[in-house]
N, C-alpha and C positions, 0 to 999 in steps of 0.2 A: 142263460137265454139260450133259446132252444135254437136247433138248427131252421125249423121254420120262421122263428122272427127275424133270424138272421140274411134267411131268403127274403121276407117282406123288407128288410130295411134295405135291401139292395135292388127292389125293385120300385121302392121309393125314391132312391139316388138315382137309379137310372133312368126313370121317369122326368125328374127334373132336368136332369143332364141332357134330354131329349128337347123338353120345353125350351131352357138355354141356347141350345143348338140351333133351335129353328127360328128363335128371336136374332141370333147372329146371323143366319142365313136371310132373314128378312131386310137386315138392316144393311148387308153388303150387297144385297138387289134393290134397294132405294139409293144406295151410292152410286153405284155402276149404272143406275139408270138416269140419275143426274148427270153423271160423266158423258154418256152418251149424248143425253141431247145439249148438253155444251158443247162437245166437240162437232155435232151435227149443225149447233148454229153456227158454229164459229165457221165451218167449210161453206155453209150459204153465204155468209159476210165476205170471205175471201172471194169467191167465184164472182159476187156483183160487184166489188172493188175491182178486178181483173177485167170486167165487163165494161165497167165506166172508164178504165184505163185506157182501155182500148177504143172506146167511142170518142173518148175527149179531144183526141190531137185532130181530127177530122172535123171540120166545123158544120156542114152539111149534113153530116152524120149526125153529129149532135143536137143540129136543128130540128132533125127528123124526130129523133128520141125526144127530144123535149116537147115538141109537138104531140106527137104522140102518146106519152104520159099526161097531158093534159088532157088530152080527147078522152081518157077514160076516166079521169076524175069527174066530168060534167054528166 
């Protein structure tokens, strides 16, 4: 094997390594995106739950919110 052949093999190995690393990065980005979406949804649900817990003890305010929710659906 000549030095030129070894250089070509090295370039092929390097190219394969780059492709593998790009696939790995793509998978990591997808996983991170899913985690961020899940965390955002969880935060939104927590905020709504806190809001409903603040509204629930007051009968008048609960009635106003219920009427407002019904009028939006109509």
